[in-house]
N, C-alpha and C positions, 0 to 999 in steps of 0.2 A: 838747646832747650828742643830739638826737633824731637826727640825721644817722648816728651812731654804734652806734643800738639795734641789738640783735642780736634776730632772729627763730629762735633755737632750741626747737623742740618734741622732747623726748625722748621721749615716748609714741608721737605719730606716726611719727617716725623709726625706732625700734625695732620698733613693729607691721610697717610697709613693709617691712623688711628681713628680719625674721623670714617674713614670709608669702613672701615672692619666694624667698627663699633656704633652703628645706627645712624649716622648722620646724611648716608646717602638716603635715607627714606625719612629725614628730617625728625628723627627719634632722639630728641634732645636730653629726654628724661633717662634713656638707656646709656648716651654716652657720657652724661654726667656723673652716674655710679662707676661709671668704667675707669673715668679719671680719679673719681674719689679712691677706688681701691688701687689704683696706680701710682697713687700718692702715698699712698701708706705703705704699700711694699718698698717703694723707694725710700723711705724714712728709715724703714727697718733695716735695709741692705746697706744705707749708709750712715747707721746709727747717729742719724741726726733727730731722735725721737724727745718730747719734753718731759722725759721723767717717766715713772708710775704711780698709781695711784692718785691722791690730791696734791702729793708734792711736785711744785712745776721747777724743771729745770731750765735755766735760759742755757740757749745755744750760743756758741763762739761765735762771734763773725766769720765770714769766709773771706780769706785773702788769695791772692792771684796765684800764689805757689801749690796752695791743697786744692784748687777748685778740681772737679772731676765731672765727667761727661754726664754722671748721674745726679748733679748738682744742677746742672744745667736742664737736665730733663724734667727734675722736680721742680724748677719753677715756672716751665712751661704748661706742665698740667696742672699745676694750680692757677693758672691763667684760663685754660682750655676749661677747667672746671669750672669756674665762677663767669666764664661766658656762656657755658653751655647753660647754666643753673639760669642767667638773666634770660636767655631766650626761652627757657621753657618757662618763666615766670611770664613773659611777654605773651606767649603764647595762651597761657592760661586766663590771663586778663581780658582776651578777647573774646572770650567764649559766654555764651547768653547765661549760663548757669552760675557763673561769676560774675554777673554783673553789679551785684551790692558791692562787691571786695575789688573790683578792678583798679579802682585809686590806690589800694594800699599793695596789691602785687604791681602795679607798675614802678611805685615808689622802691618798693624791694629788688626789682629788676634793675632799676639805677643805680642802687648800693652795688649790687654785684657787679655791673658791668664796669662801675668805677674802681671795684676790687679788681680785675681783670687787665683792665689798663695799668694799674699799680704793680700787679706782679710782672706785666708783660717790659716794664720800664726798668723795673729791677733788672729784669733777665738782661735787658739790651747794655745797663752799665757795666756787670759783668762781662757780657762779651766784650765790649769795646776795649775795657782793661786787657783781656787776655789777647784782643788782637793787637795792642800796642808793645806787650810782650813776646809777640810772635808765637801765640800758642793757640791762634786762633785763623782760619785763612779768610780772605777777604770775603771768597762765597759765602762764608757761615756767618761772616757779620753781616754782611745784604741779605740774608735771608732773615735774619732774627730783626734787622731793621726794618724790612718791610712786613712782617707778621706785626711789628708794632705800627708801624702805620697805619695797617688797615686796622687794628683792632681801634685804635685812636680816632680813624675817622669815622669807622662806625657809630662809636660812641657820641662823637660830636652831632653825626646825621640823627640818632636818635634823639638829642637834646634840641633838633631842629636849629642847629649852628650850620647851615648848608654852606657857607663861605668858606668857614675854616676846613669843614670836612671835605669838599670837593678838592681843596687844595692838599690835603694829606692825602688823599686817595690818588690825587693824579702823579704826587711824586712816588708814591710805590708803584702804580701804573707805571711808571718810566724806569723804574729798577728793576719791575718785572720782564719788561721790555728787552732788556739789555740783559739779562740771565739767560731767556731765551735765543736771543741772537748769539750769546757766546756761548751757547751750551754743549758740552763736552759730548753728553750722550744723548741719544733723543728722551731718555726718561727725563733727564732734567728738561729738556725742552717741553716736555707735555708737562712736566710740574707747573714752571711758572706760566704755561699758557692756561692750565687750570686756575690760577689764584688771577689770573688777568682776566678770564672769563666771569669769574664770580664778581669783583668789582666794578666791571662795566656798566651794569645796568645801577648801581649805585651812583656813579660819578654821572650816567645821565639823568636820574632823578634830581641830584641836586643841582644839575644845570639848569633844568627844568623849573625849578623851583626858585632860582636865582634869575628866571626869565631872560634865558639865554635865546640866542636866535636860533643857533644850530645844537640845539643841546640834545639831537642825535648822534652828531658826530662827536664820538668818545676818543678817536686817536687825536684827532686835533686839540681839544679841549687838555687832554691829557700832556701833550707837546706844548701846549701854550702855557700850563701853569706850570709844568716842570721846571721848565726853563726858567723863568723867574723866581721860583721859592724853594730849590732845591739845595741851594746853599745855605738857605736860613733854616730849612726843615732838619738837612741830614748834615752834620760836621763832616766836613772833609769830603764831599760826595764825590767830587771829581778825581781827587787822589784813589778814593776807593775803590772807583771805577776803573783807573787806568791798572792799578795792582790786579784787579780781579780779572782782566784783559792778559797781564803779563802771565798770571798762574795758568790761565786756560791754555794760554798757546804752548806751555811746559806739559802740562799734564794730558792735553790733547794728542800727543805723538802717537801715544800707545793703545788709545780706546776707541781706534775706527773701527771695531769689530761692535763696537755698541750702537754705532750707526745706522739707524732703520733708512733704510733705500726708499726713496720718493716712492710713493705709491699712486699711480697714476691712472684716469679713469677718463676716457674719452679729449683727451688731452689735458685735462685739468688735473690739479694734486689733489689726493683725499687727505681731508685734514685727520690727523689722529692726536687727540685733545685730554688724553688720558694717559696716566704713567702706566696703570695697570694694562691697558689696551698696548702700549709700546713694549711691555715684556713678552707678552703671547705673540705678538706680531712679529718680533726679533726671534722670537723659536720658529715661526713658520718660514723666515726669511732663511735660516740655518739650514732647516729642512729642504727647502726649495734648491740651494746650493749644493746638499749633498746629492739630490736626484740629478742634477745638472752634472756633476761630478761623475756620477756613474753610468749616466749614458755613453762617455766616451768610450772608457774600457768597454762596454759590452758592444759596441759596434765594430770596435776593432778585433773582439772576439769573434765577432759573428761574421765578419770578412774572413779571417783567417779558416774558419771552420767550415767554409762552403763545402769543401771536397770532400769531408769527412762523412761517413758512415753514422747513420743515429737518427735520433730525433732531434730536427734543428731548435735552437733558441730556445728548449725548455728549462736549462738550468738560469741562463739569464732571466729569461720571463719570470721565472719565480724571484728571484733577486729584484728586478724591476717594480714585482707587485709588492713585497714586501717593503722597500723604501718608500713607498706612499701612506704606510702607518705612520709614521712622526708625523707628516704635515698635515692628515687628516686630523692626528689627536688635537696640534696645535690648533688649527684653523677650527674645532668643535670648541675648544676652550676659548678662543676670541669669539666666537657664536654666542658662547654662552654670557660671556663677560658682558659684550654690548649687548645681549637682549635685557639683561639686568639694568644696565645704565637707562636703556629706554624706559623699561617699566617703572625705574625710579622715578624719572622725571615724569612719566605719565601720573604716576601716584600721586607727587607729590603737588602737580597742578602747575608748576612754573614751565615756562617756554624756555625754546633754546637760550642759553647764555652765549653764544657765540654770537661775531659779529653779523651785521645783517648782509643779505647775498651768499654769505657762507655755507657749507655743507655741512648739516649738523648731524647728530649721532645715529638717527633715524638713517640717513645716507649711509653712513658708516658699518653699520648692522646690515643692511640691504648689500654693500659691497661685498662685506664679509661671508654674508651667506652665499651670494654668485661665487665667488672663489672657492667656498667649500664645497657646491655642489659640480663646480665644473672639476675640481680634482676628483671627485667621487665616480664621474661619471669617466674620467680617463682611467682611474684605476679599475672599474669595471670592466670599461671597452680590453683593456689590457687583458685582464682575466680569460675575455671571451678569448681570443687573439691566442692565446697560452693554452687554453682547453682544444680548441680546432684544431692549433699547429701538433700537439701531443698525441691526438688522435687521428691523424692524416695518414691514409696508409701508404707504403713503400710502392714503390713503381716496379712492375715486373713483367716478364715478357709476354707472360701468357694473359691476356685479359680477363679477368675475373670478377665476379660479383662483390662488392663492398661489404666488409662484415663491419659494422660500427658499435660501439658500446650501449647499450639502451640507457645508459644514464647520461649520455653525453647530451644530447639534445634538450630534454628537461633541464639540466644544469645551464644550458646556455641559454635557455627560456627565462630563466628565472634571473638570470645576471640581465638580460634585455629588459626583463620587467622593472627590474632597480633602476636603470639607467633612463627608461621612459618616467620613472616616478620622479627621478631627479630632472629632466628636462622640464616637467611639468610645473614643478616647484619653481624651477627658474623663470618659465614663463609667466608667472603669476607675481614676481617679484619688481616693484615699483621702477627702479632701476632699469629693468630690461623694457618694460612696457614703455618708459618715456622714450626710449630710442625704437623707430620705426625698423631700420635695418636689422637690428641686433635681434628683434622680436621676430621681423621674419626668419631670422635664420636660424634661431631656437626653434621656430615651428617645423621648419624643412626638416631639422633632425628629428623631431619628433616623430615627423610620419615618415621618416625614412628606418628609425628603429622599430617602427609598428611593423612596416614590413619585412625585415629582417624577423622580427619576432615571429610573424604570421609564415613564413617560410620555415622556420625550423619547427615550429608548433605542428604545421604540416606532416612532417618527418616523424614526429610524435604519434601521430595519428595513423601513418604509413604502416610503423611496426606492429601497431594490433590491428590491422586489417580494416580500418574505419576509412575508406577510400572516398568516399561522399564530403564527409568533414574537411579532410585533407584538399579535396579541389575548393572547397568552400574558402578555405584559408589560403590557397593560393590566388585565388578571386580578389582576394581581399587586399592581401599582399599588392597586385598588380594595381588596385585604385590607389592606395595610399604611395605608391613610387609614381603615379600620374601627377600625386598632390604635390609631393616633393618636387618634381621636376615644375609644376607651374610656381611655385613659391621661391625657388631658384632665379627662375626668370625675372622676378622682380628687380632685385638689385643687383649692380653692376660689379662692387667688391663686397667678398663675403666678410663681414668684422669677426668672425669667428676663425676662420683659418688663417687671416692676416693679423690676428691679435697676438698675445703675448701672456701665456702660453697656448699654441694652440690645440685645445685639448680635445677638439672633435672635427679633424679637416674632412671634408667633402665636396668631391671633385664631380665631374661629369662622368669620369672613368668609373667610380665606383656604383654609379647608378646604371651604367651600362653593363657591369659585370653583376650588379644584383638583379637588373632585368633579364639577364641571358639565364642565369642561373634559376629563377623563377620559372621561364619558360620551359626549361628543360626538367624542371621538377614534374611541372603540370603534366606534359606528355609521357613521362615515365609513369605518374600515378595512373594515366588513364590505360596505358598498356597493363598495367599490373593488376587494376581493375578489372579491367576485361577479361584477363587470363583467370582470376580468381573467382568471379561468378557470372562471366559476361555483361558486366555492367548494371547487373541489378542491385537494388538497396536492400530489398526483403530476402532475396534468396541466400540459401546458405552455400557454401560449397559441398558439402556433400550429396545434397540433393540436385547439384547443377549438374545438365548435360550437357557436352561438348556440342557447339553446332556444324551443323552437317558438312558444310566447305570445310573445315578444318583438313581432315584426312580423306578428302573425296577421291583422290586416286588411290589411295590404297584400300578403300572399302567398296569401291563399286566399278573397277579395272582390275579382271583377273590378268596377273602378272604372270606371262609364259617364259619361264627361265630357259625350260629346254630350246626353244627357237632362238632366243637372245645366244644361248650359247654357241648354236648353231651358224648365226648369222655373224658372231666373232670370230669363227674359223676353230674353236677348241673341240667341237663335236663335229664329227662326221655325221651325215644324213642317212637317215635308215632308211633301206630298199622298198620301194613301193608294190605293194601288194593290190592285186585287181579286185575291185570289189563287185559284187553284181550286183545289178540294178533291180531293184524290185519294184513293181510300178503301186504308184501310190494310190491308195485307197480313201475312197473321199470319205467324209464322215456321215453319208447317208448309209453307207455300206458298214461302216465301223460298228455302225451303233444301230441294232434290230429291234424296234420296237412294235409293239403287238398292235393288230388293227383295231381300232376304235369300233366297239359293236354300236348297230344303229338302234337307236332308239325304239323300243315296240310299244304300238298303242293299245290301252288298256279297253279290254272288251266291253263293250256298250250296247244297251238293246232299251227298247221301249222308246217312247214317244221321240226321246232325245235323238236317238240314232235316224228316226224318219225323218225328223227336221231337217237333219246336219244332210243327208242325202239331197233332200228339196234343195239346200243352199249350195252346194256345192263343197262342201267342206270335209268330206271322205278323203 
């Protein structure tokens, strides 16, 4: 009978269909229509239609030998269809527009709910027969038993029969805890956790209506009531659980790779309570394992290639950058799914269904975003390192001016802009804001990256002869570096450098190296600016005149090469010729100037001449 064994999982199938077709946003109408279409397709596939036209054809009863997975799925979707219809009618009855028909709608909803319980009970009876004939596993029977108990308990709660409802739901909660504890894969564990979280508030509500003192303690209520009534509610419950444990030990040997590693944050686990989220996080885990494996051969190759010529680390860097594509894609899918779950919870207006004091889906979403940003920063920093390594000039005997590709520094600045953007988004996350040390560490890396960006951006301005802007950026880089030192001095242990993985290590030696580079660049820029136009902001190189003291020796001192040759002993001294001395003439003798004529008085006569003679003016 092993070849005819069925693999029917009621909870898994119900969860997948509810999530994909409207119940994530509490759209019961869409889900009811989907269940109706699915039942019609299954009936056509299984050839279990009731004839054509007006002629009704009664179907033969199902036996244990001819039951297939499709028959069980048909009964499940019939139950889901009736339950979704009842919930849709209840939603319509509480709307103000249907106040006159509220009683009729509630009565119809009760009938549909009763029909859903009927279909689930019929499905449970078929599964029990299949389990007795060894055609169904213990896990499959436990899932359909849990499904029937949850549906029956919800119907009793709807009819205000809280005592019986809390018993049914408590037994279902106990079986779900057993499924979660003994789950082979992390997806099965998350599936059981989802249904346990859904019925937790209903158990709390029933206990509150019954007047229990500790109605908030769902785990204690479920453990107490299930211990008393599980043998009465579920036939052979203890034997079923024991059989399930034995099957789990056998099938769990080869499923270790599907187990999600524990996600830790500040020493506490991060709960993953959604099966879809488990799938994408498993992909993230596999991508991280590939990155870890690829680092070891790259280190070995790098150590063996130290003495070889060529560009160091170019090939390995490209492989390392490409390895981050898979993990970034998986983390992006995980972030999108977590965001949808957060939006669905906000749109439905319901609070978190997880236990009090535990981390909810909002925390999980923030954690995934933090991991995504950290991996993105790690990838961008690796790209920056690869670019700078590939354009590093080779050492030569003669020192000469370094020629760098004009596209290098703009590309590095663009990558650092992306790193700054990621760090700014990380700083605004709630989980970062709640940790003072982590917030300070992110802030230190933000200012350090800004300092690096200003340093490389200054080189871009130097290439176009804009030295004033370059020096201003160098000053900004110095200020950012000073802020980084001040921030790093606040905490004793860096949570990012000591974390796993350390995606952005930052030490005091890195700060010293950047400070030395900035100081040297600032001095070089000043020298080049002064040589270009004398340090003027408005002057152009064409109209610029060289200062006098640059070549003062050659411009104002006559260089007597003959005298130098003579003193060096390479040329004999010429014979001395006597020179007759000529008496020097004074300037008065050299320049003969004509005598200045004396002014003659004009001839005067008459009374004025007579008076001047009397007064002695003649």
